[in-house]
Backbone bond lengths (Angstrom), bond angles and torsions (degrees), N, CA, C in turn:
res aa  C-N    CA-C-N  psi(-1)  N-CA   C-N-CA  omega(-1)  CA-C   N-CA-C  phi
1 M - - - 1.448 - - 1.474 111.41 -
2 L 1.304 118.49 135.67 1.456 122.98 177.17 1.531 111.55 -58.87
3 K 1.310 115.21 155.28 1.441 119.60 172.52 1.533 106.51 -110.32
4 E 1.321 115.95 151.34 1.496 121.00 176.72 1.545 106.39 -53.72
5 G 1.352 115.01 133.40 1.429 118.53 176.37 1.522 114.50 93.73
6 T 1.335 117.87 -8.83 1.477 119.33 177.41 1.533 109.77 -59.48
7 T 1.276 117.90 138.94 1.507 122.66 179.14 1.495 105.68 -81.13
8 I 1.358 114.87 130.09 1.426 123.17 178.10 1.579 108.18 -117.86
9 Y 1.306 116.23 135.91 1.475 120.56 178.52 1.489 110.11 -107.95
10 F 1.308 118.13 143.33 1.479 121.77 -177.99 1.534 108.98 -160.80
11 Y 1.346 113.17 159.40 1.464 119.08 178.83 1.498 111.54 -103.52
12 V 1.280 116.60 140.51 1.471 124.57 170.08 1.502 106.22 -131.92
13 Q 1.312 115.07 121.17 1.474 124.31 -176.82 1.534 111.73 48.38
14 G 1.271 117.98 39.08 1.450 123.97 177.50 1.529 114.76 84.31
15 Y 1.284 118.33 -1.49 1.521 121.74 178.86 1.511 110.09 -100.34
16 L 1.303 115.22 128.46 1.426 121.45 176.82 1.543 111.34 -72.26
17 M 1.314 116.70 125.95 1.434 121.39 -179.40 1.506 109.63 -127.40
18 Q 1.302 115.15 170.06 1.492 118.04 175.77 1.531 110.54 -145.33
19 G 1.356 114.06 157.61 1.466 120.16 177.64 1.501 108.05 -160.70
20 K 1.264 116.80 176.50 1.423 124.90 -177.24 1.542 110.48 -103.94
21 A 1.338 118.02 134.38 1.429 121.67 177.84 1.526 109.23 -71.18
22 V 1.296 116.17 132.23 1.515 123.21 176.18 1.514 110.83 -139.13
23 H 1.324 113.72 166.44 1.474 122.41 179.06 1.538 113.72 49.45
24 I 1.319 114.87 49.72 1.448 123.05 -179.85 1.576 109.69 -74.84
25 Q 1.318 115.38 125.10 1.462 120.48 -178.50 1.533 108.37 -132.78
26 G 1.281 118.77 139.10 1.464 125.59 176.73 1.459 111.24 127.75
27 D 1.375 116.55 -153.07 1.436 122.29 178.28 1.482 110.30 -133.18
28 E 1.364 116.25 -171.58 1.466 121.06 -175.95 1.534 112.64 -60.49
29 Q 1.369 117.83 -30.54 1.459 120.94 -177.65 1.532 112.66 -74.62
30 A 1.306 116.58 -41.51 1.464 119.88 -178.24 1.509 109.31 -156.90
31 Y 1.313 117.67 136.58 1.435 122.20 -177.94 1.534 111.76 -152.83
32 T 1.268 116.68 159.46 1.468 122.01 175.20 1.508 110.52 -118.39
33 F 1.293 114.55 160.04 1.470 121.82 178.78 1.474 113.23 -163.04
34 H 1.294 117.70 170.04 1.455 124.05 174.48 1.538 106.94 -114.55
35 I 1.369 113.34 161.03 1.430 117.79 169.27 1.548 107.35 -109.17
36 E 1.316 114.72 123.29 1.431 119.00 -176.36 1.554 109.81 -59.08
37 G 1.350 113.61 126.41 1.449 119.40 179.04 1.503 115.49 89.60
38 Y 1.383 117.86 -7.37 1.480 122.08 178.27 1.469 107.59 -101.51
39 G 1.277 118.00 120.43 1.482 124.30 176.86 1.491 109.78 168.86
40 A 1.309 116.15 -173.37 1.444 123.07 178.52 1.475 109.82 -127.48
41 C 1.288 119.87 -165.97 1.401 125.29 179.15 1.558 110.11 -60.36
42 A 1.307 115.80 -26.83 1.506 119.29 -178.76 1.546 109.60 -78.39
43 G 1.334 119.66 -7.25 1.439 120.65 179.63 1.516 108.76 111.44
44 P 1.311 114.12 -177.86 1.518 119.00 -175.59 1.512 111.96 -69.65
45 H 1.265 118.77 149.91 1.429 126.28 177.94 1.531 109.10 -82.26
46 V 1.263 120.33 142.74 1.460 124.99 174.37 1.511 106.31 -90.11
47 L 1.329 117.48 121.83 1.486 122.88 -178.05 1.498 105.72 -110.81
48 H 1.373 113.83 157.07 1.438 120.74 -177.39 1.511 111.42 -117.93
49 S 1.301 116.00 150.49 1.493 122.34 -178.18 1.492 111.30 -57.60
50 S 1.382 118.56 -28.36 1.403 119.31 179.44 1.483 114.78 -65.49
51 Q 1.324 118.37 -13.92 1.487 121.76 179.25 1.546 111.36 -80.74
52 L 1.313 115.88 -14.46 1.530 118.28 -176.96 1.551 105.42 -63.16
53 H 1.286 114.49 139.33 1.454 127.20 -179.43 1.521 113.50 67.42
54 H 1.340 117.01 10.66 1.495 121.85 174.88 1.559 109.32 -119.53
55 T 1.343 114.09 -54.31 1.445 118.48 177.55 1.554 113.03 -129.32
56 L 1.324 114.33 -6.12 1.475 122.04 175.97 1.493 105.46 -127.38
57 F 1.335 115.92 136.25 1.442 121.44 -173.97 1.491 112.60 -131.13
58 L 1.352 117.00 149.62 1.422 123.05 -173.15 1.510 114.64 -95.07
59 S 1.334 117.88 -3.72 1.397 123.02 174.45 1.533 112.35 -148.18
60 E 1.274 118.28 154.46 1.503 121.80 175.71 1.486 110.84 -60.49
61 E 1.349 117.30 -38.25 1.413 120.33 -177.96 1.504 111.35 -64.68
62 E 1.335 119.46 -44.32 1.445 124.92 176.61 1.524 109.59 -58.23
63 A 1.301 116.97 -49.45 1.481 123.47 -177.71 1.558 109.38 -57.54
64 K 1.317 116.81 -42.55 1.447 117.80 -176.28 1.592 113.09 -64.46
65 L 1.271 115.45 -19.24 1.443 119.40 179.25 1.531 110.10 -69.92
66 Y 1.331 116.74 -19.91 1.484 123.92 -178.01 1.505 112.63 -108.57
67 Q 1.337 117.47 13.44 1.468 121.56 -169.64 1.509 112.99 -58.07
68 N 1.308 119.91 -36.59 1.475 122.17 -177.03 1.475 114.49 -104.04
69 I 1.304 117.34 17.44 1.438 122.44 179.91 1.548 110.48 -108.28
70 E 1.299 116.77 98.41 1.462 121.61 -173.60 1.579 110.16 -57.50
71 A 1.270 118.64 -32.11 1.494 120.25 178.37 1.522 112.90 -58.89
72 A 1.309 116.41 -23.39 1.446 123.04 178.77 1.498 114.05 -87.12
73 Y 1.334 118.14 -2.49 1.423 119.51 178.62 1.532 111.08 -78.20
74 L 1.273 117.71 134.01 1.459 121.18 -172.68 1.518 113.84 -60.12
75 E 1.313 118.42 -37.32 1.454 119.24 -177.18 1.552 112.57 -70.01
76 N 1.339 118.39 -12.21 1.470 121.69 176.52 1.513 112.05 -84.44
77 T 1.318 119.24 2.56 1.467 120.24 -177.02 1.514 113.70 -108.32
78 F 1.323 117.81 1.69 1.493 118.29 -178.93 1.547 111.46 -100.61
């Protein structure tokens, strides 16, 4: 399970971005969280632990493996 403040890497329109995990709720099996600073006028998006290693990455190196795969871009998952 993520810890508050863990750096998360993600792509928006092909650009690699990063933010800190906040407001983590749930348990080891499944949980939701927000990325500090990621959201729109409607407020932050609720993200799910199942997105880790698919559209949300725990290192820059892991994220770069998905750089040219549009299905891994975060905005394609809403």
